C-alpha positions as a Markdown table, in Angstrom:
| # | Residue | x | y | z |
|---|---|---|---|---|
| 1 | Met | 0.0 | 0.0 | 0.0 |
| 2 | Asn | 1.2 | 3.5 | -0.8 |
| 3 | Val | 0.9 | 5.6 | 2.3 |
| 4 | Leu | 1.3 | 9.4 | 2.7 |
| 5 | Leu | 2.5 | 10.5 | 6.1 |
| 6 | Leu | 1.9 | 14.2 | 6.9 |
| 7 | Gly | 3.8 | 15.8 | 9.8 |
| 8 | Ala | 6.0 | 12.7 | 9.9 |
| 9 | Asn | 9.1 | 14.3 | 11.4 |
| 10 | Gly | 7.6 | 15.3 | 14.8 |
| 11 | Tyr | 7.5 | 13.2 | 18.0 |
| 12 | Met | 5.2 | 10.5 | 16.7 |
| 13 | Gly | 6.3 | 10.2 | 13.1 |
| 14 | Pro | 9.6 | 8.3 | 13.4 |
| 15 | His | 7.9 | 5.7 | 15.6 |
| 16 | Val | 5.1 | 5.2 | 13.0 |
| 17 | Val | 7.7 | 4.9 | 10.2 |
| 18 | Arg | 9.5 | 2.2 | 12.0 |
| 19 | Ala | 6.3 | 0.3 | 12.6 |
| 20 | Ile | 4.9 | 0.3 | 9.0 |
| 21 | Ala | 7.9 | 0.8 | 6.7 |
| 22 | Ala | 8.4 | -3.0 | 6.1 |
| 23 | Glu | 4.8 | -3.5 | 4.9 |
| 24 | His | 4.1 | -0.3 | 2.9 |
| 25 | Arg | 5.6 | 2.1 | 0.5 |
| 26 | Leu | 5.9 | 5.4 | 2.3 |
| 27 | Arg | 5.9 | 9.1 | 1.2 |
| 28 | Ile | 7.3 | 10.7 | 4.4 |
| 29 | Thr | 6.6 | 14.4 | 4.5 |
| 30 | Asp | 6.9 | 17.3 | 6.9 |
| 31 | Ile | 7.7 | 21.0 | 6.8 |
| 32 | His | 10.9 | 20.1 | 8.6 |
| 33 | Ser | 13.7 | 17.8 | 7.5 |
| 34 | Pro | 13.6 | 14.2 | 8.9 |
| 35 | Pro | 16.1 | 12.9 | 11.5 |
| 36 | Asp | 19.2 | 11.6 | 9.8 |
| 37 | Glu | 18.6 | 8.2 | 11.3 |
| 38 | Ile | 15.2 | 8.0 | 9.6 |
| 39 | Arg | 16.5 | 9.2 | 6.2 |
| 40 | Gln | 19.5 | 6.8 | 6.2 |
| 41 | Arg | 17.6 | 3.8 | 7.5 |
| 42 | Tyr | 14.6 | 4.2 | 5.2 |
| 43 | Gly | 16.3 | 5.6 | 2.1 |
| 44 | Asn | 14.2 | 3.3 | -0.1 |
| 45 | His | 11.1 | 5.3 | 0.8 |
| 46 | Glu | 10.3 | 8.8 | -0.5 |
| 47 | Phe | 10.9 | 12.0 | 1.4 |
| 48 | Arg | 9.3 | 15.4 | 0.6 |
| 49 | Glu | 8.8 | 18.7 | 2.2 |
| 50 | Val | 5.1 | 19.4 | 2.5 |
| 51 | Asp | 3.3 | 22.1 | 4.4 |
| 52 | Val | -0.1 | 20.8 | 5.5 |
| 53 | Thr | -1.5 | 24.4 | 5.6 |
| 54 | Asp | -1.0 | 24.6 | 1.8 |
| 55 | Pro | -3.9 | 22.8 | 0.0 |
| 56 | Asp | -2.0 | 22.5 | -3.3 |
| 57 | Gln | 1.0 | 20.9 | -1.6 |
| 58 | Val | -1.2 | 18.3 | 0.2 |
| 59 | Leu | -3.1 | 17.6 | -3.1 |
| 60 | Arg | 0.2 | 16.9 | -4.9 |
| 61 | Ala | 1.6 | 14.8 | -2.1 |
| 62 | Ala | -1.5 | 12.6 | -2.0 |
| 63 | Glu | -1.3 | 11.7 | -5.7 |
| 64 | Gly | -0.9 | 8.0 | -6.2 |
| 65 | Met | -1.5 | 7.2 | -2.6 |
| 66 | Asp | -3.8 | 4.5 | -1.1 |
| 67 | Ala | -3.9 | 6.0 | 2.4 |
| 68 | Ile | -3.2 | 9.2 | 4.3 |
| 69 | Val | -1.9 | 9.4 | 7.9 |
| 70 | Asn | -2.1 | 12.9 | 9.3 |
| 71 | Leu | 0.3 | 13.4 | 12.2 |
| 72 | Ala | 0.6 | 17.2 | 11.8 |
| 73 | Val | 0.0 | 19.3 | 14.9 |
| 74 | Val | 0.7 | 22.8 | 16.4 |
| 75 | Arg | -0.2 | 23.4 | 20.0 |
| 76 | Arg | 0.4 | 27.0 | 21.0 |
| 77 | Asp | 0.5 | 29.4 | 18.2 |
| 78 | Pro | -3.2 | 30.6 | 17.7 |
| 79 | Val | -2.9 | 31.2 | 14.0 |
| 80 | Leu | -0.9 | 28.2 | 13.1 |
| 81 | Ala | -2.9 | 25.9 | 15.4 |
| 82 | Phe | -6.0 | 26.7 | 13.4 |
| 83 | Arg | -4.2 | 26.4 | 10.0 |
| 84 | Val | -2.6 | 23.1 | 10.9 |
| 85 | Asn | -5.0 | 21.4 | 13.2 |
| 86 | Thr | -8.2 | 22.5 | 11.6 |
| 87 | Leu | -7.6 | 23.6 | 8.0 |
| 88 | Gly | -5.0 | 20.9 | 7.6 |
| 89 | Cys | -7.8 | 18.3 | 8.0 |
| 90 | Leu | -9.8 | 20.0 | 5.4 |
| 91 | His | -6.9 | 19.9 | 3.0 |
| 92 | Val | -6.4 | 16.2 | 3.8 |
| 93 | Met | -10.0 | 15.3 | 3.1 |
| 94 | Arg | -10.2 | 17.3 | -0.1 |
| 95 | Ala | -7.1 | 15.5 | -1.4 |
| 96 | Ala | -8.6 | 12.2 | -0.4 |
| 97 | Val | -11.7 | 12.9 | -2.4 |
| 98 | Arg | -9.8 | 14.2 | -5.4 |
| 99 | His | -7.6 | 11.2 | -5.6 |
| 100 | Gly | -10.1 | 8.5 | -4.6 |
| 101 | Ile | -8.3 | 7.7 | -1.4 |
| 102 | Arg | -10.6 | 5.8 | 1.0 |
| 103 | Arg | -8.4 | 5.3 | 4.0 |
| 104 | Val | -7.4 | 8.2 | 6.3 |
| 105 | Ile | -6.0 | 8.0 | 9.8 |
| 106 | Asn | -6.1 | 11.3 | 11.7 |
| 107 | Thr | -4.6 | 12.0 | 15.1 |
| 108 | Gly | -5.2 | 14.2 | 18.1 |
| 109 | Pro | -5.2 | 14.5 | 21.9 |
| 110 | His | -7.6 | 12.7 | 24.1 |
| 111 | Phe | -9.4 | 15.9 | 25.0 |
| 112 | Thr | -10.6 | 16.3 | 21.4 |
| 113 | Val | -13.4 | 14.2 | 23.0 |
| 114 | Ala | -12.8 | 13.9 | 26.7 |
| 115 | Gly | -12.0 | 17.5 | 27.9 |
| 116 | Pro | -12.3 | 18.7 | 31.5 |
| 117 | Thr | -16.1 | 18.1 | 31.6 |
| 118 | Tyr | -15.3 | 14.3 | 31.5 |
| 119 | Glu | -11.7 | 14.0 | 32.6 |
| 120 | Gly | -12.2 | 15.6 | 36.0 |
| 121 | Val | -15.3 | 13.7 | 37.1 |
| 122 | Asp | -16.1 | 10.7 | 35.0 |
| 123 | Phe | -15.0 | 7.0 | 34.8 |
| 124 | Ala | -14.8 | 4.4 | 32.0 |
| 125 | Ile | -14.8 | 7.2 | 29.4 |
| 126 | Ser | -15.5 | 5.9 | 25.9 |
| 127 | Pro | -14.1 | 7.5 | 22.7 |
| 128 | Asp | -17.7 | 7.4 | 21.4 |
| 129 | Ala | -18.9 | 9.9 | 24.1 |
| 130 | Pro | -20.2 | 13.2 | 22.8 |
| 131 | Pro | -17.2 | 15.5 | 22.3 |
| 132 | His | -16.5 | 18.1 | 25.1 |
| 133 | Pro | -13.1 | 19.5 | 24.2 |
| 134 | Gly | -13.2 | 22.4 | 26.6 |
| 135 | Thr | -11.9 | 25.9 | 25.8 |
| 136 | Gly | -8.2 | 25.5 | 25.1 |
| 137 | Leu | -6.6 | 26.4 | 21.8 |
| 138 | Tyr | -5.2 | 23.0 | 21.2 |
| 139 | Pro | -8.3 | 20.9 | 21.9 |
| 140 | Leu | -10.6 | 23.4 | 20.1 |
| 141 | Ser | -8.6 | 23.5 | 16.9 |
| 142 | Lys | -8.2 | 19.7 | 16.9 |
| 143 | Ser | -11.9 | 19.2 | 17.6 |
| 144 | Leu | -12.8 | 21.4 | 14.6 |
| 145 | Gly | -10.5 | 19.2 | 12.5 |
| 146 | His | -12.2 | 16.1 | 14.0 |
| 147 | Glu | -15.6 | 17.4 | 12.9 |
| 148 | Ile | -14.3 | 18.2 | 9.4 |
| 149 | Cys | -13.1 | 14.6 | 9.0 |
| 150 | Arg | -16.4 | 13.3 | 10.3 |
| 151 | Ile | -18.6 | 15.3 | 8.0 |
| 152 | Trp | -16.4 | 14.6 | 4.9 |
| 153 | Ala | -16.4 | 10.9 | 5.8 |
| 154 | Glu | -20.2 | 10.8 | 5.9 |
| 155 | Ala | -20.5 | 12.7 | 2.6 |
| 156 | His | -17.9 | 10.7 | 0.7 |
| 157 | Glu | -16.7 | 7.1 | 0.4 |
| 158 | Ile | -13.8 | 7.7 | 2.9 |
| 159 | Tyr | -13.1 | 5.7 | 6.0 |
| 160 | Val | -11.5 | 7.9 | 8.7 |
| 161 | Gln | -9.9 | 6.4 | 11.8 |
| 162 | Glu | -9.4 | 9.0 | 14.5 |
| 163 | Tyr | -6.6 | 8.1 | 17.0 |
| 164 | Leu | -6.5 | 10.0 | 20.2 |
| 165 | Phe | -3.6 | 10.0 | 22.6 |
| 166 | Tyr | -2.4 | 11.7 | 25.8 |
| 167 | Ser | 0.8 | 10.7 | 27.6 |
| 168 | Leu | 3.3 | 8.9 | 25.4 |
| 169 | Gln | 6.4 | 7.5 | 27.0 |
| 170 | Asp | 9.6 | 5.5 | 26.1 |
| 171 | Thr | 9.6 | 2.1 | 27.7 |
| 172 | Ala | 12.6 | 3.2 | 29.9 |
| 173 | Gln | 10.2 | 5.7 | 31.5 |
| 174 | Leu | 7.8 | 3.0 | 32.6 |
| 175 | Arg | 9.2 | 2.6 | 36.1 |
| 176 | Pro | 7.4 | 1.2 | 39.1 |
| 177 | Gly | 5.8 | 3.9 | 41.2 |
| 178 | Ala | 6.5 | 6.7 | 38.8 |
| 179 | Gly | 2.8 | 7.6 | 38.5 |
| 180 | Gly | 1.3 | 9.9 | 36.0 |
| 181 | Val | -1.9 | 10.5 | 34.1 |
| 182 | Pro | -4.1 | 7.4 | 33.6 |
| 183 | Phe | -4.1 | 7.7 | 29.8 |
| 184 | Val | -0.6 | 6.6 | 28.9 |
| 185 | Val | 0.9 | 4.4 | 26.1 |
| 186 | Ser | 4.4 | 3.6 | 25.0 |
| 187 | Trp | 5.6 | 5.0 | 21.8 |
| 188 | Arg | 6.0 | 1.6 | 20.2 |
| 189 | Asp | 2.5 | 0.5 | 21.2 |
| 190 | Ala | 1.1 | 3.8 | 19.8 |
| 191 | Ala | 2.9 | 3.2 | 16.5 |
| 192 | Glu | 1.5 | -0.4 | 16.4 |
| 193 | Ala | -2.0 | 1.0 | 16.3 |
| 194 | Phe | -1.2 | 2.6 | 12.9 |
| 195 | Arg | 0.1 | -0.6 | 11.5 |
| 196 | Arg | -3.2 | -2.3 | 12.5 |
| 197 | Gly | -5.2 | 0.6 | 11.2 |
| 198 | Leu | -3.6 | 0.3 | 7.8 |
| 199 | Ala | -4.2 | -3.5 | 7.7 |
| 200 | Ile | -7.8 | -3.7 | 8.7 |
| 201 | Glu | -10.4 | -4.2 | 5.9 |
| 202 | Leu | -12.3 | -1.0 | 5.6 |
| 203 | Glu | -15.7 | -2.8 | 5.5 |
| 204 | Lys | -14.9 | -4.2 | 9.0 |
| 205 | Leu | -15.1 | -0.8 | 10.5 |
| 206 | Pro | -18.5 | -0.1 | 12.0 |
| 207 | Ser | -18.9 | 3.2 | 10.2 |
| 208 | Arg | -16.9 | 5.5 | 8.0 |
| 209 | Phe | -15.8 | 7.6 | 11.0 |
| 210 | Glu | -14.5 | 5.8 | 14.0 |
| 211 | Val | -12.7 | 7.3 | 17.1 |
| 212 | Phe | -10.2 | 5.2 | 19.1 |
| 213 | Phe | -8.5 | 5.9 | 22.4 |
| 214 | Ile | -5.0 | 4.6 | 22.1 |
| 215 | Leu | -3.7 | 3.8 | 25.5 |
| 216 | Gly | -2.2 | 0.9 | 27.6 |
| 217 | Asp | -4.0 | -1.1 | 30.2 |
| 218 | Ala | -4.0 | 1.5 | 33.0 |
| 219 | Pro | -5.5 | 0.0 | 36.2 |
| 220 | Gln | -7.7 | 3.0 | 37.0 |
| 221 | Gly | -10.0 | 2.3 | 34.0 |
| 222 | Gln | -10.8 | 6.0 | 33.7 |
| 223 | Phe | -10.5 | 5.8 | 29.9 |
| 224 | Arg | -11.4 | 2.7 | 27.8 |
| 225 | Asn | -9.2 | 1.1 | 25.2 |
| 226 | Asp | -11.5 | -1.9 | 24.6 |
| 227 | Lys | -12.8 | -0.5 | 21.2 |
| 228 | Ala | -9.3 | -0.3 | 19.8 |
| 229 | Lys | -8.7 | -3.9 | 21.0 |
| 230 | Arg | -12.0 | -5.2 | 19.6 |
| 231 | Ile | -11.9 | -3.5 | 16.2 |
| 232 | Leu | -8.3 | -2.9 | 15.4 |
| 233 | Gly | -6.9 | -5.9 | 17.3 |
| 234 | Phe | -4.7 | -3.5 | 19.3 |
| 235 | Arg | -2.8 | -5.3 | 22.0 |
| 236 | Pro | -0.5 | -3.1 | 24.2 |
| 237 | Arg | 2.8 | -4.9 | 24.8 |
| 238 | Asp | 4.3 | -2.5 | 27.4 |
| 239 | Glu | 3.0 | -2.7 | 30.9 |
| 240 | Val | 2.0 | 0.8 | 31.9 |
| 241 | Ala | 0.2 | -0.5 | 35.0 |
| 242 | Leu | 3.6 | -0.7 | 36.8 |
| 243 | Leu | 3.6 | 3.1 | 36.9 |
| 244 | Trp | 1.2 | 2.9 | 39.8 |
| 245 | Arg | 2.5 | -0.3 | 41.4 |
| 246 | Arg | 3.6 | 0.2 | 45.0 |
| 247 | Thr | 7.1 | -0.7 | 45.9 |
| 248 | Asp | 7.7 | -3.2 | 48.7 |
| 249 | Asp | 6.7 | -1.9 | 52.2 |
| 250 | Arg | 10.1 | -2.6 | 53.6 |
| 251 | Glu | 11.7 | -0.6 | 50.8 |
| 252 | Arg | 9.4 | 2.3 | 51.4 |
| 253 | Arg | 10.2 | 2.4 | 55.1 |
| 254 | Glu | 14.0 | 2.5 | 54.5 |
| 255 | Pro | 15.6 | 6.0 | 54.7 |
């Protein structure tokens, strides 16, 4: 499968490239140059500079592709956040329609759906809950992009998988007792979700717009990852539960 990666040189992109490069032909794009390790290791794939805020660049980059994975994100700049997080989704969906691409994976933070209204008080939160992103720039701009993808998927023969994340960590950071937010996944487990999302038969998706929480098996159960397991076959390998595992009582009493 020919796969276009947008925003592929950020935090998530190199992990996704490692997870899917053996199975797909990649067009790895970003406004920034890729890490040297990625360019050298995956020199048999294509690299381009593409600005997701430019609809013509996205349209050209999508030519000949079978799937689009949108990893582009801006968090703090109020103008760029709207242009990348919101209008970037519009450019992706227009390019998909123009080139007959039926598979799109879009990404965002968990509070695209589960903002403070849910996060502060609720339990067993599902990715299918009505979106309450809150009032922050990042969640609002991402939630607008989320809605653009949903509307275009309903209007056209495009299957969009929306992957939502929160805390992403290296396996070395998964230390007993370290704690943290109860929505955490390792980088390699997060990347594995993309491999599975590219492999699934589109007709096996329940609808043309499906939202998934991508997280490990956190013991609190505040957020649910059962949908990703059931539909995508997502199986986290890294044990995030140990972040909240208490050390031995004797060790805790020692000075």
